[in-house]
C-alpha positions as CSV (number, residue, x, y, z in Angstrom):
1,M,15.7,-26.2,-7.2
2,L,16.6,-22.9,-8.8
3,A,13.0,-21.7,-8.9
4,S,12.6,-22.6,-5.2
5,A,15.8,-20.6,-4.3
6,A,14.4,-17.6,-6.3
7,A,11.1,-17.9,-4.5
8,E,12.8,-18.0,-1.1
9,L,14.8,-14.9,-2.0
10,Q,11.5,-13.1,-3.0
11,I,9.8,-14.3,0.2
12,R,12.7,-12.8,2.3
13,R,12.5,-9.6,0.3
14,F,8.8,-9.0,1.0
15,L,8.4,-10.8,4.4
16,G,11.9,-10.6,5.8
17,A,10.7,-8.9,9.0
18,Y,8.2,-11.6,9.8
19,P,9.0,-14.8,11.9
20,T,10.4,-17.7,10.0
21,S,7.3,-19.8,10.8
22,V,5.2,-17.3,8.8
23,Q,7.7,-17.3,6.0
24,A,7.6,-21.1,6.0
25,G,3.8,-21.1,5.7
26,V,4.1,-18.7,2.7
27,Q,6.8,-20.9,1.2
28,R,4.4,-23.8,1.4
29,L,1.6,-21.8,-0.4
30,V,4.1,-20.8,-3.1
31,A,5.5,-24.3,-3.5
32,E,2.0,-25.7,-3.8
33,D,1.1,-22.9,-6.2
34,R,-1.8,-21.8,-4.0
35,L,-0.8,-18.2,-3.1
36,G,-2.9,-16.6,-5.9
37,A,-5.9,-18.7,-5.2
38,H,-5.6,-17.9,-1.5
39,L,-5.6,-14.1,-2.2
40,K,-8.4,-14.3,-4.7
41,K,-10.6,-16.2,-2.2
42,K,-9.8,-13.7,0.6
43,Y,-10.1,-10.5,-1.6
44,P,-12.4,-11.4,-4.5
45,G,-13.6,-8.0,-5.7
46,T,-12.1,-4.9,-7.3
47,H,-13.1,-1.3,-6.9
48,A,-14.4,1.2,-9.4
49,I,-12.0,4.1,-8.6
50,Q,-10.2,4.7,-11.9
51,S,-9.8,8.4,-12.4
52,D,-7.8,11.0,-10.4
53,A,-11.1,12.8,-9.6
54,A,-12.6,9.7,-8.2
55,L,-9.5,8.9,-6.2
56,H,-9.4,12.5,-4.9
57,D,-13.1,12.2,-3.7
58,Y,-12.4,8.8,-2.1
59,V,-9.3,10.0,-0.2
60,L,-11.1,13.3,0.9
61,G,-14.0,11.2,2.1
62,L,-11.8,9.1,4.3
63,K,-9.9,12.1,5.5
64,Q,-13.2,13.9,6.4
65,A,-14.4,10.9,8.3
66,H,-11.3,10.3,10.4
67,L,-8.8,13.2,10.2
68,R,-10.9,16.4,10.0
69,S,-8.5,18.5,12.0
70,S,-5.5,17.7,9.9
71,G,-4.3,20.2,7.3
72,P,-5.9,20.3,3.8
73,L,-4.9,18.0,0.9
74,H,-4.2,19.9,-2.2
75,K,-3.6,17.1,-4.7
76,V,-4.5,13.4,-4.8
77,I,-3.6,11.5,-8.0
78,W,-2.8,8.1,-9.4
79,Q,0.9,7.8,-10.1
80,N,2.0,5.6,-13.1
81,K,5.7,5.7,-12.4
82,M,6.0,4.6,-8.7
83,D,8.9,2.4,-8.0
84,V,7.1,-0.7,-6.8
85,L,10.3,-2.6,-6.8
86,Q,11.5,-0.4,-3.9
87,N,8.1,-0.9,-2.2
88,V,6.9,2.6,-2.9
89,L,3.1,2.1,-3.2
90,G,2.0,5.5,-2.2
91,L,3.6,8.8,-1.5
92,H,2.8,11.7,0.8
93,T,4.7,14.9,0.1
94,T,4.5,18.4,1.3
95,I,5.7,21.0,-1.1
96,S,6.7,24.4,0.3
97,R,6.8,27.5,-1.9
98,V,7.7,31.1,-1.1
99,Q,4.8,33.4,-1.9
100,G,5.8,37.0,-1.0
101,S,7.0,37.1,2.6
102,R,5.1,33.8,3.5
103,L,6.0,30.2,3.1
104,K,3.0,28.2,1.7
105,S,2.9,24.4,1.9
106,K,0.7,22.0,0.0
107,A,0.2,18.4,0.9
108,E,-0.1,15.8,-1.9
109,I,-0.8,12.1,-2.0
110,R,0.1,9.9,-4.9
111,I,-1.0,6.3,-5.1
112,A,0.6,3.7,-7.4
113,S,-1.6,3.0,-10.4
114,L,-1.3,-0.7,-9.8
115,F,-4.0,-0.2,-7.1
116,K,-6.5,0.5,-9.9
117,T,-6.9,-3.2,-10.4
118,T,-6.7,-4.5,-6.8
119,A,-9.3,-5.3,-4.1
120,P,-10.8,-2.2,-2.4
121,E,-9.2,-3.3,0.9
122,F,-5.7,-2.8,-0.6
123,L,-6.5,0.6,-1.9
124,E,-8.0,1.6,1.4
125,M,-4.9,0.4,3.3
126,V,-2.5,2.4,1.2
127,V,-4.7,5.5,1.4
128,V,-5.0,5.2,5.2
129,H,-1.2,4.8,5.4
130,E,-0.7,8.0,3.4
131,L,-3.4,9.9,5.4
132,A,-1.7,8.8,8.7
133,H,1.4,10.7,7.5
134,L,-0.6,13.9,7.8
135,R,-0.4,13.4,11.6
136,E,2.7,11.3,12.0
137,R,5.7,11.8,9.7
138,E,7.7,8.8,10.8
139,H,6.9,5.1,10.8
140,N,6.8,4.7,14.5
141,K,4.5,3.1,17.1
142,A,2.1,6.1,17.1
143,F,1.9,6.0,13.3
144,Y,0.9,2.3,13.2
145,Q,-1.6,2.8,16.1
146,L,-3.2,5.6,14.1
147,C,-3.3,3.3,11.0
148,E,-5.0,0.6,13.0
149,H,-7.5,3.1,14.4
150,L,-8.3,4.4,11.0
151,L,-8.6,0.9,9.5
152,P,-9.2,-1.9,11.9
153,G,-7.3,-4.9,10.7
154,Y,-4.7,-2.7,9.0
155,H,-1.8,-5.0,9.9
156,Q,-3.4,-8.1,8.3
157,I,-4.3,-6.2,5.1
158,E,-0.7,-4.9,5.0
159,F,0.6,-8.5,5.3
160,D,-1.8,-9.7,2.6
161,L,-0.7,-6.8,0.4
162,R,2.9,-8.1,0.8
163,L,1.6,-11.5,-0.2
164,L,0.0,-9.9,-3.3
165,M,3.3,-8.1,-4.2
166,L,5.2,-11.4,-3.7
167,H,2.7,-13.2,-6.0
168,R,3.1,-10.6,-8.7
169,A,6.9,-10.6,-8.4
170,L,7.0,-14.4,-8.7
171,D,4.6,-14.3,-11.7
172,A,6.9,-11.7,-13.3
173,S,10.0,-13.8,-12.8
174,T,8.4,-17.1,-14.1
175,P,9.3,-17.7,-17.7
176,S,6.2,-18.1,-20.0
């Protein structure tokens, strides 16, 4: 019973904004120990993007294909110390520096290194999310419409990423 209560708490943590019927379906998958198999069947592959240079090229390729008119990206890297517990999976920052009498800003994207070992769809979803911040700073309706435009099926992949994070959290909390 204690394991079930812990699983319920994790489900609410990752899927709290979803309807209770969706949470109940996920609870069944967890109780039947089928969540991992469900995700592996739906997202069987992994990608080959392992270096910062490869990630930079990948992100710039997506930006060039969809957001040419947005400002330039100056840095794209894998970040080893992202706080996954606080659901920080990627980070888009703009750093402003004074250079003489002008203010220069540089845009950076950092992606949590846990995405080095996930399906390519999850990496693409996080990259699209961070690229969308080049146009829309806030998580509002226009932001999510842009994400869906850049990556059709964005919302489903985001939901499945939440399931992956839930699965990892449950595995981490299960005693060996």
